[in-house]
Backbone as JSON, one array per atom type, in Angstrom:
{
  "sequence": "XXXXXXXXXXXXXXXXXXXXXXXXXXXXXXXXXXXXXXXXXXXXXXXXXXXXXXXXXXXXXXXXXXXXXXX",
  "N": [[-46.82, 309.85, -54.6], [-45.12, 311.91, -52.56], [-45.14, 311.98, -49.12], [-45.49, 315.01, -47.8], [-43.08, 316.95, -45.16], [-42.34, 317.56, -41.93], [-41.78, 319.73, -39.8], [-40.39, 320.02, -36.26], [-39.58, 321.97, -32.98], [-39.4, 320.71, -30.88], [-39.26, 317.65, -28.53], [-42.31, 317.63, -27.2], [-43.81, 319.43, -29.11], [-43.19, 317.71, -31.9], [-44.53, 315.09, -30.5], [-47.52, 315.94, -31.0], [-47.25, 316.78, -33.54], [-47.43, 314.23, -35.13], [-48.95, 312.45, -32.9], [-51.3, 313.96, -34.28], [-52.35, 312.87, -36.75], [-52.27, 313.92, -39.09], [-49.14, 314.69, -39.16], [-47.11, 312.69, -41.46], [-44.34, 312.19, -41.54], [-42.2, 313.41, -39.55], [-39.46, 315.38, -39.19], [-36.69, 316.12, -36.77], [-35.9, 318.25, -35.17], [-33.83, 319.81, -33.44], [-31.31, 319.45, -30.87], [-30.93, 316.52, -30.53], [-30.69, 314.54, -27.88], [-28.83, 311.94, -26.09], [-30.42, 309.99, -24.19], [-33.24, 311.18, -24.54], [-33.69, 310.73, -27.57], [-33.64, 307.75, -26.57], [-36.13, 307.64, -25.73], [-37.93, 308.73, -27.24], [-37.66, 306.19, -29.27], [-38.63, 304.51, -27.54], [-41.51, 305.08, -26.97], [-42.33, 305.61, -29.84], [-40.72, 303.73, -32.09], [-41.54, 301.62, -30.74], [-44.38, 300.86, -31.15], [-44.11, 300.98, -34.23], [-43.19, 302.98, -35.47], [-40.68, 304.49, -37.69], [-36.79, 305.13, -37.46], [-34.72, 307.26, -38.77], [-31.61, 308.58, -39.62], [-31.41, 311.09, -41.03], [-28.75, 313.85, -42.38], [-27.7, 315.91, -40.12], [-30.12, 315.39, -38.77], [-32.55, 313.4, -37.39], [-35.44, 311.7, -38.73], [-38.42, 311.25, -37.67], [-40.73, 308.83, -38.76], [-44.19, 307.16, -39.72], [-46.8, 305.04, -40.15], [-50.07, 303.74, -40.14], [-51.42, 302.73, -37.07], [-52.0, 302.06, -33.73], [-51.38, 305.34, -31.69], [-49.28, 306.66, -29.61], [-49.39, 306.03, -25.76], [-50.62, 309.26, -24.16], [-48.27, 310.86, -22.83]],
  "CA": [[-46.46, 311.31, -54.32], [-43.72, 311.77, -51.73], [-45.38, 312.55, -47.91], [-44.7, 316.03, -46.6], [-42.37, 316.33, -44.45], [-43.34, 318.52, -40.87], [-40.6, 320.09, -38.61], [-40.72, 320.43, -34.66], [-38.73, 322.04, -32.47], [-38.7, 320.43, -29.34], [-40.0, 316.4, -28.1], [-43.62, 318.05, -27.35], [-44.05, 319.35, -30.4], [-42.67, 316.37, -32.4], [-45.75, 314.09, -30.2], [-47.99, 316.81, -31.01], [-47.3, 316.74, -34.53], [-47.6, 312.78, -35.02], [-50.39, 312.12, -32.77], [-52.74, 315.07, -35.12], [-52.75, 311.85, -37.53], [-51.84, 314.83, -40.45], [-48.19, 314.52, -40.24], [-46.62, 311.44, -41.42], [-42.91, 312.19, -41.05], [-41.77, 314.45, -38.93], [-38.26, 316.12, -38.91], [-36.41, 316.26, -35.42], [-34.75, 319.73, -35.86], [-33.14, 319.94, -32.65], [-30.16, 318.63, -30.88], [-31.42, 315.09, -29.17], [-29.66, 314.12, -27.07], [-28.89, 310.2, -26.22], [-32.1, 310.09, -23.89], [-34.02, 311.49, -25.37], [-33.46, 309.54, -28.43], [-34.52, 306.63, -26.27], [-37.66, 307.93, -25.03], [-38.76, 308.21, -28.54], [-37.46, 304.89, -29.5], [-39.92, 303.58, -26.31], [-42.83, 305.64, -27.13], [-42.71, 305.84, -30.86], [-40.84, 302.76, -32.56], [-42.49, 300.52, -30.08], [-45.76, 300.77, -31.97], [-44.14, 300.3, -35.45], [-42.75, 304.31, -36.28], [-39.26, 304.54, -38.46], [-36.61, 306.97, -37.08], [-34.08, 307.37, -39.38], [-30.26, 309.79, -39.49], [-30.83, 312.34, -42.19], [-27.55, 314.67, -42.62], [-27.88, 316.12, -38.94], [-31.39, 315.28, -38.1], [-33.42, 312.27, -37.33], [-36.65, 312.1, -38.97], [-39.36, 309.84, -37.7], [-41.62, 308.26, -40.15], [-44.91, 306.83, -39.39], [-48.15, 304.67, -40.59], [-51.07, 303.25, -39.84], [-50.72, 302.67, -36.29], [-52.56, 303.11, -32.78], [-51.11, 306.06, -31.13], [-48.97, 306.07, -28.56], [-50.28, 306.6, -24.7], [-49.81, 310.55, -23.5], [-47.37, 311.08, -21.38]],
  "C": [[-45.77, 311.15, -53.19], [-45.26, 313.04, -50.46], [-44.25, 313.91, -47.57], [-44.0, 315.89, -45.84], [-42.68, 317.58, -43.3], [-42.28, 318.27, -39.75], [-40.97, 320.46, -37.24], [-39.2, 320.31, -34.28], [-38.23, 321.47, -31.08], [-39.42, 318.02, -29.81], [-41.61, 316.66, -28.33], [-43.9, 318.06, -28.62], [-43.81, 317.55, -31.54], [-44.28, 314.95, -32.49], [-46.76, 314.78, -31.17], [-48.66, 316.0, -32.78], [-47.39, 314.69, -35.35], [-48.76, 312.65, -34.23], [-51.61, 312.74, -33.35], [-52.73, 313.85, -36.4], [-52.03, 312.73, -39.36], [-50.26, 314.53, -40.54], [-48.01, 313.0, -40.53], [-45.01, 310.86, -41.04], [-42.91, 313.87, -40.78], [-39.93, 314.85, -38.36], [-37.62, 316.78, -37.21], [-35.8, 317.34, -35.83], [-34.35, 320.4, -34.37], [-31.91, 318.93, -32.14], [-30.57, 317.89, -29.94], [-30.47, 314.14, -28.54], [-30.06, 312.2, -26.58], [-30.58, 309.73, -25.27], [-32.87, 310.47, -23.55], [-34.61, 310.92, -27.19], [-34.01, 308.08, -28.09], [-35.57, 306.63, -25.46], [-37.88, 307.72, -26.27], [-38.63, 307.33, -28.97], [-38.66, 304.42, -29.26], [-40.98, 304.19, -26.88], [-43.06, 305.3, -28.52], [-42.42, 304.34, -31.78], [-41.44, 301.67, -32.18], [-43.31, 299.98, -30.75], [-45.56, 300.59, -33.48], [-43.9, 302.41, -36.65], [-40.6, 303.8, -36.71], [-38.71, 306.37, -37.89], [-35.5, 306.32, -38.4], [-32.84, 308.91, -39.68], [-30.57, 310.12, -40.88], [-30.22, 313.89, -42.45], [-27.58, 314.75, -41.17], [-29.12, 315.87, -37.62], [-31.35, 313.82, -37.74], [-35.08, 312.45, -38.03], [-36.85, 310.5, -38.37], [-40.3, 309.78, -38.65], [-43.3, 307.32, -39.29], [-46.21, 306.71, -40.13], [-48.85, 304.76, -40.43], [-50.62, 302.27, -38.45], [-51.26, 302.69, -34.69], [-50.99, 304.37, -32.32], [-50.23, 305.56, -30.35], [-49.74, 306.25, -27.13], [-49.54, 307.83, -24.55], [-49.41, 309.89, -22.4], [-47.89, 312.45, -20.47]]
}
């Protein structure tokens, strides 16, 4: 069964969804700038999340790993 994809309108919303534990795949549905992309990579990918390009947006996927620190 495929996981449901949640959609976030900004970085804070994406983090909230990912930290909740319910959203395992979140579409970053805004124009992500380079600084923001590297912030996401630093906060999430260093702990095991994956980011992939899907059309004009990015999808961040998490598995069972510790939740990144709060900012």
